[in-house]
A tleap script that builds the chain and sets N, CA, C and O, in Angstrom:
source leaprc.protein.ff14SB
mol = sequence {
  NMET PRO GLY PRO LEU LEU HIE VAL GLY ALA
  ILE VAL THR CYS SER HIE ALA GLY MET ALA
  GLN PRO THR ALA PRO ASN PRO ARG VAL LEU
  VAL SER GLY GLN PRO SER VAL THR GLN PRO
  THR PRO TYR ALA ILE ALA GLY CYS ALA LEU
  THR PRO SER GLY SER PRO CYS VAL THR GLY
  THR TRP THR THR ALA THR THR ARG VAL THR
  SER ASN GLY GLN PRO LEU VAL ILE ALA ALA
  GLY LEU SER THR CYS VAL SER ASN GLY THR
  PRO MET LEU VAL MET SER SER GLN LEU ARG
  VAL ILE ALA CMET
}
set mol.1.N position { 0.838 -1.166 0.000 }
set mol.1.CA position { 0.000 0.000 0.000 }
set mol.1.C position { 0.892 1.241 0.000 }
set mol.1.O position { 1.903 1.258 0.703 }
set mol.2.N position { 0.553 2.272 -0.760 }
set mol.2.CA position { 1.379 3.470 -0.829 }
set mol.2.C position { 1.236 4.338 0.423 }
set mol.2.O position { 0.241 4.269 1.145 }
set mol.3.N position { 2.256 5.150 0.648 }
set mol.3.CA position { 2.221 6.064 1.785 }
set mol.3.C position { 3.360 7.045 1.706 }
set mol.3.O position { 4.298 6.839 0.936 }
set mol.4.N position { 3.303 8.114 2.487 }
set mol.4.CA position { 4.382 9.093 2.505 }
set mol.4.C position { 5.681 8.474 3.045 }
set mol.4.O position { 5.663 7.711 4.011 }
set mol.5.N position { 6.810 8.818 2.402 }
set mol.5.CA position { 8.107 8.359 2.904 }
set mol.5.C position { 8.412 9.056 4.224 }
set mol.5.O position { 8.096 10.232 4.405 }
set mol.6.N position { 9.025 8.324 5.137 }
set mol.6.CA position { 9.435 8.927 6.401 }
set mol.6.C position { 10.863 9.441 6.284 }
set mol.6.O position { 11.694 8.849 5.595 }
set mol.7.N position { 11.133 10.531 6.953 }
set mol.7.CA position { 12.484 11.080 7.036 }
set mol.7.C position { 12.805 11.295 8.514 }
set mol.7.O position { 11.964 11.050 9.379 }
set mol.8.N position { 14.021 11.753 8.798 }
set mol.8.CA position { 14.420 11.887 10.194 }
set mol.8.C position { 13.599 12.931 10.950 }
set mol.8.O position { 13.558 12.897 12.180 }
set mol.9.N position { 12.951 13.850 10.252 }
set mol.9.CA position { 12.137 14.862 10.903 }
set mol.9.C position { 10.713 14.431 11.197 }
set mol.9.O position { 9.960 15.176 11.823 }
set mol.10.N position { 10.329 13.238 10.755 }
set mol.10.CA position { 8.979 12.743 11.025 }
set mol.10.C position { 8.822 12.488 12.523 }
set mol.10.O position { 9.762 12.056 13.190 }
set mol.11.N position { 7.645 12.756 13.034 }
set mol.11.CA position { 7.391 12.509 14.453 }
set mol.11.C position { 6.785 11.117 14.592 }
set mol.11.O position { 5.677 10.852 14.127 }
set mol.12.N position { 7.544 10.235 15.244 }
set mol.12.CA position { 7.138 8.849 15.453 }
set mol.12.C position { 7.194 8.576 16.952 }
set mol.12.O position { 8.149 8.962 17.625 }
set mol.13.N position { 6.163 7.906 17.471 }
set mol.13.CA position { 6.130 7.564 18.896 }
set mol.13.C position { 5.820 6.081 19.064 }
set mol.13.O position { 5.355 5.418 18.137 }
set mol.14.N position { 6.087 5.582 20.256 }
set mol.14.CA position { 5.609 4.238 20.586 }
set mol.14.C position { 4.149 4.389 21.001 }
set mol.14.O position { 3.650 5.511 21.081 }
set mol.15.N position { 3.472 3.309 21.260 }
set mol.15.CA position { 2.055 3.358 21.635 }
set mol.15.C position { 1.824 4.017 22.986 }
set mol.15.O position { 0.689 4.333 23.344 }
set mol.16.N position { 2.917 4.225 23.744 }
set mol.16.CA position { 2.808 4.811 25.085 }
set mol.16.C position { 3.397 6.217 25.129 }
set mol.16.O position { 3.762 6.706 26.198 }
set mol.17.N position { 3.490 6.867 23.970 }
set mol.17.CA position { 3.923 8.263 23.810 }
set mol.17.C position { 5.420 8.491 23.959 }
set mol.17.O position { 5.844 9.633 24.133 }
set mol.18.N position { 6.233 7.445 23.896 }
set mol.18.CA position { 7.686 7.634 23.889 }
set mol.18.C position { 8.154 8.068 22.507 }
set mol.18.O position { 7.669 7.537 21.507 }
set mol.19.N position { 9.072 9.009 22.422 }
set mol.19.CA position { 9.573 9.511 21.142 }
set mol.19.C position { 10.543 8.514 20.509 }
set mol.19.O position { 11.447 8.006 21.173 }
set mol.20.N position { 10.345 8.242 19.224 }
set mol.20.CA position { 11.185 7.289 18.487 }
set mol.20.C position { 11.979 8.032 17.417 }
set mol.20.O position { 11.425 8.852 16.685 }
set mol.21.N position { 13.284 7.742 17.327 }
set mol.21.CA position { 14.169 8.354 16.339 }
set mol.21.C position { 14.979 7.263 15.651 }
set mol.21.O position { 15.427 6.324 16.310 }
set mol.22.N position { 15.177 7.367 14.327 }
set mol.22.CA position { 15.996 6.373 13.633 }
set mol.22.C position { 17.450 6.467 14.077 }
set mol.22.O position { 17.969 7.563 14.286 }
set mol.23.N position { 18.103 5.324 14.221 }
set mol.23.CA position { 19.489 5.312 14.689 }
set mol.23.C position { 20.489 5.529 13.563 }
set mol.23.O position { 21.621 5.931 13.829 }
set mol.24.N position { 20.109 5.275 12.316 }
set mol.24.CA position { 21.023 5.443 11.174 }
set mol.24.C position { 20.250 5.955 9.967 }
set mol.24.O position { 19.745 5.157 9.178 }
set mol.25.N position { 20.150 7.275 9.809 }
set mol.25.CA position { 19.445 7.838 8.647 }
set mol.25.C position { 20.139 7.473 7.338 }
set mol.25.O position { 21.323 7.139 7.325 }
set mol.26.N position { 19.400 7.540 6.252 }
set mol.26.CA position { 19.909 7.216 4.922 }
set mol.26.C position { 20.167 8.523 4.162 }
set mol.26.O position { 19.226 9.099 3.615 }
set mol.27.N position { 21.420 9.007 4.112 }
set mol.27.CA position { 21.697 10.295 3.474 }
set mol.27.C position { 21.644 10.264 1.949 }
set mol.27.O position { 21.716 11.319 1.319 }
set mol.28.N position { 21.520 9.093 1.340 }
set mol.28.CA position { 21.496 8.995 -0.125 }
set mol.28.C position { 20.194 9.509 -0.729 }
set mol.28.O position { 20.188 9.962 -1.873 }
set mol.29.N position { 19.097 9.447 0.013 }
set mol.29.CA position { 17.810 9.940 -0.472 }
set mol.29.C position { 17.303 10.988 0.512 }
set mol.29.O position { 17.048 10.685 1.677 }
set mol.30.N position { 17.159 12.219 0.035 }
set mol.30.CA position { 16.640 13.296 0.866 }
set mol.30.C position { 15.175 13.534 0.532 }
set mol.30.O position { 14.782 13.521 -0.635 }
set mol.31.N position { 14.378 13.748 1.563 }
set mol.31.CA position { 12.961 14.049 1.418 }
set mol.31.C position { 12.722 15.323 2.220 }
set mol.31.O position { 12.981 15.368 3.422 }
set mol.32.N position { 12.227 16.354 1.546 }
set mol.32.CA position { 12.062 17.665 2.183 }
set mol.32.C position { 13.370 18.137 2.808 }
set mol.32.O position { 13.368 18.787 3.854 }
set mol.33.N position { 14.485 17.807 2.161 }
set mol.33.CA position { 15.798 18.238 2.620 }
set mol.33.C position { 16.370 17.449 3.780 }
set mol.33.O position { 17.418 17.812 4.313 }
set mol.34.N position { 15.700 16.370 4.184 }
set mol.34.CA position { 16.167 15.571 5.310 }
set mol.34.C position { 16.401 14.130 4.870 }
set mol.34.O position { 15.712 13.645 3.973 }
set mol.35.N position { 17.369 13.430 5.490 }
set mol.35.CA position { 17.626 12.038 5.123 }
set mol.35.C position { 16.412 11.147 5.347 }
set mol.35.O position { 15.666 11.317 6.311 }
set mol.36.N position { 16.232 10.197 4.441 }
set mol.36.CA position { 15.152 9.219 4.576 }
set mol.36.C position { 15.598 8.111 5.531 }
set mol.36.O position { 16.687 8.171 6.102 }
set mol.37.N position { 14.744 7.104 5.695 }
set mol.37.CA position { 15.035 5.984 6.600 }
set mol.37.C position { 14.778 4.682 5.858 }
set mol.37.O position { 13.739 4.535 5.214 }
set mol.38.N position { 15.717 3.725 5.939 }
set mol.38.CA position { 15.525 2.409 5.325 }
set mol.38.C position { 14.911 1.455 6.341 }
set mol.38.O position { 15.012 1.669 7.549 }
set mol.39.N position { 14.275 0.403 5.841 }
set mol.39.CA position { 13.559 -0.536 6.712 }
set mol.39.C position { 14.438 -1.204 7.770 }
set mol.39.O position { 13.984 -1.335 8.906 }
set mol.40.N position { 15.665 -1.635 7.471 }
set mol.40.CA position { 16.431 -2.320 8.521 }
set mol.40.C position { 16.868 -1.428 9.682 }
set mol.40.O position { 17.308 -1.938 10.712 }
set mol.41.N position { 16.755 -0.112 9.535 }
set mol.41.CA position { 17.213 0.804 10.577 }
set mol.41.C position { 16.331 0.718 11.818 }
set mol.41.O position { 15.125 0.945 11.736 }
set mol.42.N position { 16.924 0.390 12.970 }
set mol.42.CA position { 16.122 0.388 14.198 }
set mol.42.C position { 15.858 1.808 14.683 }
set mol.42.O position { 16.634 2.724 14.412 }
set mol.43.N position { 14.774 1.974 15.391 }
set mol.43.CA position { 14.435 3.251 16.018 }
set mol.43.C position { 14.720 3.136 17.504 }
set mol.43.O position { 14.361 2.137 18.127 }
set mol.44.N position { 15.363 4.147 18.083 }
set mol.44.CA position { 15.581 4.222 19.529 }
set mol.44.C position { 14.397 4.966 20.127 }
set mol.44.O position { 13.994 6.011 19.615 }
set mol.45.N position { 13.839 4.433 21.208 }
set mol.45.CA position { 12.657 5.022 21.837 }
set mol.45.C position { 13.035 5.524 23.224 }
set mol.45.O position { 13.615 4.794 24.028 }
set mol.46.N position { 12.698 6.779 23.490 }
set mol.46.CA position { 12.978 7.386 24.798 }
set mol.46.C position { 11.680 7.944 25.366 }
set mol.46.O position { 10.855 8.495 24.637 }
set mol.47.N position { 11.511 7.794 26.669 }
set mol.47.CA position { 10.363 8.382 27.341 }
set mol.47.C position { 9.095 7.561 27.286 }
set mol.47.O position { 8.005 8.116 27.420 }
set mol.48.N position { 9.199 6.256 27.093 }
set mol.48.CA position { 8.015 5.406 27.085 }
set mol.48.C position { 7.340 5.469 28.457 }
set mol.48.O position { 7.997 5.300 29.484 }
set mol.49.N position { 6.036 5.711 28.469 }
set mol.49.CA position { 5.291 5.864 29.725 }
set mol.49.C position { 4.966 4.536 30.401 }
set mol.49.O position { 4.464 4.533 31.525 }
set mol.50.N position { 5.237 3.416 29.751 }
set mol.50.CA position { 4.981 2.114 30.366 }
set mol.50.C position { 5.992 1.914 31.492 }
set mol.50.O position { 7.185 2.138 31.287 }
set mol.51.N position { 5.548 1.504 32.658 }
set mol.51.CA position { 6.439 1.370 33.813 }
set mol.51.C position { 7.479 0.283 33.564 }
set mol.51.O position { 7.241 -0.624 32.766 }
set mol.52.N position { 8.627 0.359 34.231 }
set mol.52.CA position { 9.666 -0.650 34.031 }
set mol.52.C position { 9.187 -2.082 34.250 }
set mol.52.O position { 9.667 -2.998 33.583 }
set mol.53.N position { 8.246 -2.290 35.174 }
set mol.53.CA position { 7.742 -3.646 35.381 }
set mol.53.C position { 6.883 -4.112 34.211 }
set mol.53.O position { 6.641 -5.309 34.055 }
set mol.54.N position { 6.416 -3.160 33.380 }
set mol.54.CA position { 5.580 -3.482 32.234 }
set mol.54.C position { 6.361 -3.604 30.945 }
set mol.54.O position { 5.762 -3.612 29.870 }
set mol.55.N position { 7.674 -3.698 31.012 }
set mol.55.CA position { 8.524 -3.851 29.832 }
set mol.55.C position { 8.394 -2.661 28.876 }
set mol.55.O position { 7.767 -2.791 27.825 }
set mol.56.N position { 8.978 -1.496 29.221 }
set mol.56.CA position { 8.840 -0.303 28.382 }
set mol.56.C position { 9.478 -0.465 27.014 }
set mol.56.O position { 10.373 -1.289 26.826 }
set mol.57.N position { 9.013 0.319 26.073 }
set mol.57.CA position { 9.552 0.292 24.717 }
set mol.57.C position { 10.944 0.931 24.722 }
set mol.57.O position { 11.123 2.026 25.255 }
set mol.58.N position { 11.919 0.254 24.134 }
set mol.58.CA position { 13.281 0.763 24.067 }
set mol.58.C position { 13.709 0.939 22.617 }
set mol.58.O position { 14.349 1.933 22.272 }
set mol.59.N position { 13.361 -0.016 21.771 }
set mol.59.CA position { 13.659 0.068 20.339 }
set mol.59.C position { 12.441 -0.395 19.549 }
set mol.59.O position { 11.566 -1.089 20.065 }
set mol.60.N position { 12.413 0.008 18.285 }
set mol.60.CA position { 11.337 -0.415 17.399 }
set mol.60.C position { 11.874 -0.657 16.005 }
set mol.60.O position { 12.887 -0.077 15.613 }
set mol.61.N position { 11.199 -1.512 15.255 }
set mol.61.CA position { 11.591 -1.801 13.875 }
set mol.61.C position { 10.354 -1.783 12.988 }
set mol.61.O position { 9.236 -2.010 13.449 }
set mol.62.N position { 10.576 -1.510 11.713 }
set mol.62.CA position { 9.491 -1.532 10.735 }
set mol.62.C position { 9.462 -2.907 10.083 }
set mol.62.O position { 10.489 -3.389 9.605 }
set mol.63.N position { 8.304 -3.536 10.059 }
set mol.63.CA position { 8.181 -4.870 9.477 }
set mol.63.C position { 7.744 -4.828 8.022 }
set mol.63.O position { 7.970 -5.788 7.286 }
set mol.64.N position { 7.120 -3.727 7.589 }
set mol.64.CA position { 6.778 -3.556 6.176 }
set mol.64.C position { 7.264 -2.183 5.723 }
set mol.64.O position { 7.336 -1.242 6.514 }
set mol.65.N position { 7.593 -2.086 4.452 }
set mol.65.CA position { 8.100 -0.833 3.884 }
set mol.65.C position { 7.764 -0.823 2.392 }
set mol.65.O position { 6.900 -1.576 1.943 }
set mol.66.N position { 8.444 0.025 1.629 }
set mol.66.CA position { 8.176 0.118 0.197 }
set mol.66.C position { 8.522 -1.195 -0.500 }
set mol.66.O position { 9.405 -1.933 -0.062 }
set mol.67.N position { 7.819 -1.468 -1.581 }
set mol.67.CA position { 8.112 -2.661 -2.373 }
set mol.67.C position { 8.685 -2.296 -3.735 }
set mol.67.O position { 9.315 -3.130 -4.386 }
set mol.68.N position { 8.472 -1.056 -4.172 }
set mol.68.CA position { 8.942 -0.634 -5.492 }
set mol.68.C position { 10.056 0.403 -5.448 }
set mol.68.O position { 10.723 0.628 -6.457 }
set mol.69.N position { 10.267 1.028 -4.315 }
set mol.69.CA position { 11.282 2.073 -4.186 }
set mol.69.C position { 12.328 1.617 -3.175 }
set mol.69.O position { 11.994 1.232 -2.054 }
set mol.70.N position { 13.607 1.662 -3.583 }
set mol.70.CA position { 14.686 1.267 -2.683 }
set mol.70.C position { 15.811 2.292 -2.733 }
set mol.70.O position { 15.884 3.106 -3.653 }
set mol.71.N position { 16.671 2.244 -1.750 }
set mol.71.CA position { 17.884 3.043 -1.707 }
set mol.71.C position { 18.985 2.143 -1.183 }
set mol.71.O position { 18.843 1.530 -0.125 }
set mol.72.N position { 20.080 2.063 -1.920 }
set mol.72.CA position { 21.174 1.147 -1.566 }
set mol.72.C position { 20.664 -0.289 -1.433 }
set mol.72.O position { 21.191 -1.063 -0.633 }
set mol.73.N position { 19.652 -0.643 -2.205 }
set mol.73.CA position { 19.107 -1.999 -2.186 }
set mol.73.C position { 18.168 -2.283 -1.028 }
set mol.73.O position { 17.722 -3.419 -0.865 }
set mol.74.N position { 17.856 -1.279 -0.221 }
set mol.74.CA position { 16.994 -1.468 0.941 }
set mol.74.C position { 15.673 -0.727 0.731 }
set mol.74.O position { 15.669 0.383 0.199 }
set mol.75.N position { 14.547 -1.328 1.144 }
set mol.75.CA position { 13.267 -0.623 1.049 }
set mol.75.C position { 13.246 0.568 2.009 }
set mol.75.O position { 13.901 0.550 3.051 }
set mol.76.N position { 12.495 1.589 1.648 }
set mol.76.CA position { 12.363 2.779 2.483 }
set mol.76.C position { 11.117 2.680 3.357 }
set mol.76.O position { 10.144 2.021 2.991 }
set mol.77.N position { 11.152 3.332 4.504 }
set mol.77.CA position { 10.034 3.303 5.450 }
set mol.77.C position { 8.955 4.279 4.994 }
set mol.77.O position { 9.242 5.409 4.601 }
set mol.78.N position { 7.703 3.816 5.055 }
set mol.78.CA position { 6.556 4.667 4.730 }
set mol.78.C position { 5.629 4.761 5.942 }
set mol.78.O position { 5.615 3.880 6.802 }
set mol.79.N position { 4.866 5.833 5.990 }
set mol.79.CA position { 3.964 6.058 7.127 }
set mol.79.C position { 2.916 4.957 7.256 }
set mol.79.O position { 2.445 4.683 8.360 }
set mol.80.N position { 2.546 4.323 6.149 }
set mol.80.CA position { 1.529 3.273 6.181 }
set mol.80.C position { 2.110 1.901 6.548 }
set mol.80.O position { 1.371 0.921 6.632 }
set mol.81.N position { 3.423 1.829 6.765 }
set mol.81.CA position { 4.063 0.555 7.091 }
set mol.81.C position { 3.717 0.071 8.490 }
set mol.81.O position { 3.275 0.842 9.341 }
set mol.82.N position { 3.925 -1.212 8.708 }
set mol.82.CA position { 3.691 -1.807 10.023 }
set mol.82.C position { 4.984 -1.817 10.803 }
set mol.82.O position { 6.061 -1.974 10.228 }
set mol.83.N position { 4.885 -1.650 12.118 }
set mol.83.CA position { 6.073 -1.616 12.965 }
set mol.83.C position { 5.805 -2.356 14.264 }
set mol.83.O position { 4.662 -2.656 14.610 }
set mol.84.N position { 6.898 -2.644 14.979 }
set mol.84.CA position { 6.805 -3.333 16.255 }
set mol.84.C position { 7.851 -2.791 17.208 }
set mol.84.O position { 9.009 -2.611 16.834 }
set mol.85.N position { 7.440 -2.531 18.443 }
set mol.85.CA position { 8.401 -2.197 19.489 }
set mol.85.C position { 8.939 -3.518 20.015 }
set mol.85.O position { 8.179 -4.435 20.327 }
set mol.86.N position { 10.257 -3.602 20.107 }
set mol.86.CA position { 10.906 -4.881 20.377 }
set mol.86.C position { 10.559 -5.459 21.746 }
set mol.86.O position { 10.389 -6.673 21.860 }
set mol.87.N position { 10.450 -4.651 22.772 }
set mol.87.CA position { 10.271 -5.217 24.109 }
set mol.87.C position { 8.871 -5.755 24.389 }
set mol.87.O position { 8.725 -6.698 25.166 }
set mol.88.N position { 7.832 -5.173 23.769 }
set mol.88.CA position { 6.479 -5.624 24.128 }
set mol.88.C position { 5.543 -5.864 22.945 }
set mol.88.O position { 4.396 -6.259 23.152 }
set mol.89.N position { 5.999 -5.637 21.713 }
set mol.89.CA position { 5.205 -5.963 20.539 }
set mol.89.C position { 4.150 -4.955 20.127 }
set mol.89.O position { 3.393 -5.212 19.191 }
set mol.90.N position { 4.078 -3.817 20.797 }
set mol.90.CA position { 3.115 -2.794 20.396 }
set mol.90.C position { 3.655 -2.032 19.185 }
set mol.90.O position { 4.867 -2.017 18.970 }
set mol.91.N position { 2.793 -1.402 18.392 }
set mol.91.CA position { 3.274 -0.706 17.193 }
set mol.91.C position { 3.805 0.697 17.502 }
set mol.91.O position { 3.468 1.300 18.521 }
set mol.92.N position { 4.644 1.193 16.594 }
set mol.92.CA position { 5.025 2.601 16.620 }
set mol.92.C position { 3.977 3.359 15.810 }
set mol.92.O position { 3.369 2.797 14.899 }
set mol.93.N position { 3.768 4.620 16.136 }
set mol.93.CA position { 2.753 5.431 15.483 }
set mol.93.C position { 3.391 6.648 14.831 }
set mol.93.O position { 4.195 7.340 15.456 }
set mol.94.N position { 3.036 6.912 13.570 }
set mol.94.CA position { 3.526 8.096 12.872 }
set mol.94.C position { 2.547 9.222 13.170 }
set mol.94.O position { 1.380 9.156 12.785 }
set mol.95.N position { 3.024 10.256 13.857 }
set mol.95.CA position { 2.183 11.393 14.221 }
set mol.95.C position { 2.186 12.461 13.137 }
set mol.95.O position { 1.155 13.079 12.875 }
set mol.96.N position { 3.328 12.682 12.508 }
set mol.96.CA position { 3.388 13.616 11.382 }
set mol.96.C position { 4.596 13.281 10.522 }
set mol.96.O position { 5.619 12.804 11.013 }
set mol.97.N position { 4.457 13.542 9.232 }
set mol.97.CA position { 5.549 13.313 8.286 }
set mol.97.C position { 5.351 14.249 7.100 }
set mol.97.O position { 4.350 14.960 7.014 }
set mol.98.N position { 6.304 14.238 6.203 }
set mol.98.CA position { 6.168 15.045 4.996 }
set mol.98.C position { 5.085 14.433 4.108 }
set mol.98.O position { 4.802 13.240 4.221 }
set mol.99.N position { 4.484 15.218 3.238 }
set mol.99.CA position { 3.389 14.721 2.388 }
set mol.99.C position { 3.687 14.863 0.906 }
set mol.99.O position { 2.821 14.570 0.082 }
set mol.100.N position { 4.887 15.305 0.540 }
set mol.100.CA position { 5.205 15.533 -0.872 }
set mol.100.C position { 5.561 14.263 -1.618 }
set mol.100.O position { 5.216 14.123 -2.791 }
set mol.101.N position { 6.247 13.330 -0.960 }
set mol.101.CA position { 6.719 12.132 -1.651 }
set mol.101.C position { 5.941 10.919 -1.153 }
set mol.101.O position { 6.023 10.547 0.017 }
set mol.102.N position { 5.182 10.308 -2.071 }
set mol.102.CA position { 4.406 9.108 -1.769 }
set mol.102.C position { 5.069 7.959 -2.519 }
set mol.102.O position { 5.388 8.090 -3.701 }
set mol.103.N position { 5.275 6.845 -1.846 }
set mol.103.CA position { 5.925 5.691 -2.478 }
set mol.103.C position { 5.115 4.432 -2.237 }
set mol.103.O position { 4.267 4.374 -1.346 }
set mol.104.N position { 5.397 3.429 -3.049 }
set mol.104.CA position { 4.710 2.144 -2.931 }
set mol.104.C position { 5.734 1.053 -2.748 }
set mol.104.O position { 5.373 -0.118 -2.626 }
savepdb mol mol.pdb
quit
């Protein structure tokens, strides 16, 4: 399914409002002047509101991404993609992203 490409400036959170940031941006493809993100790149999550006994979100990964657009042989992350927080299996949520570049 098509969706807007994510870049490092996109606002992504875990399901418990922790802020998620990509650990290795892809500088080969710029979107709105900012590096894009490839699917294998993990996201670091800070500020997860889930208590330590409830296994807070620490990292997240995207399980689906583009199928027709790649960079360096890797699919790019789209807002419509599915994701998982590694510690508890809840999804990451895209709160805002650029809207100029849509990929499939």
